[in-house]
C-alpha positions, 0 to 999 in steps of 0.5 A, a space after each residue: 418222731 419227736 414226741 411232746 407231752 403238755 399238761 394243764 395244771 392248776 397253780 392255786 386258782 389259776 391254771 397254765 400250760 406246761 411241757 419240758 421248760 415249758 410254763 405258759 399262759 395264766 387262765 382262770 379256767 380249765 377250758 381256756 387253757 386246754 384250749 390253749 394248749 389244743 392250739 399249741 398241740 394243733 401248730 406242733 403236729 404241723 410240724 410232724 411231731 406227736 403230741 399228747 395232752 394231759 390234764 389235771 382232774 378235781 382230785 390233782 391227777 393228770 389224765 391223758 386227754 382224748 
């Protein structure tokens, strides 16, 4: 099974969803970006892909989301 990793990453004062070859969206908050990443993940899972979400914490370290 193929595997995708999406990250919710802060770029200056905005948030984006990133992945291999992907930098998508321009969100004002991490919450908005996480919701968009979750929608992308749900669509990919519908195609039988394994998806893992990650997000920056307050210190800029990526952590896997539950």
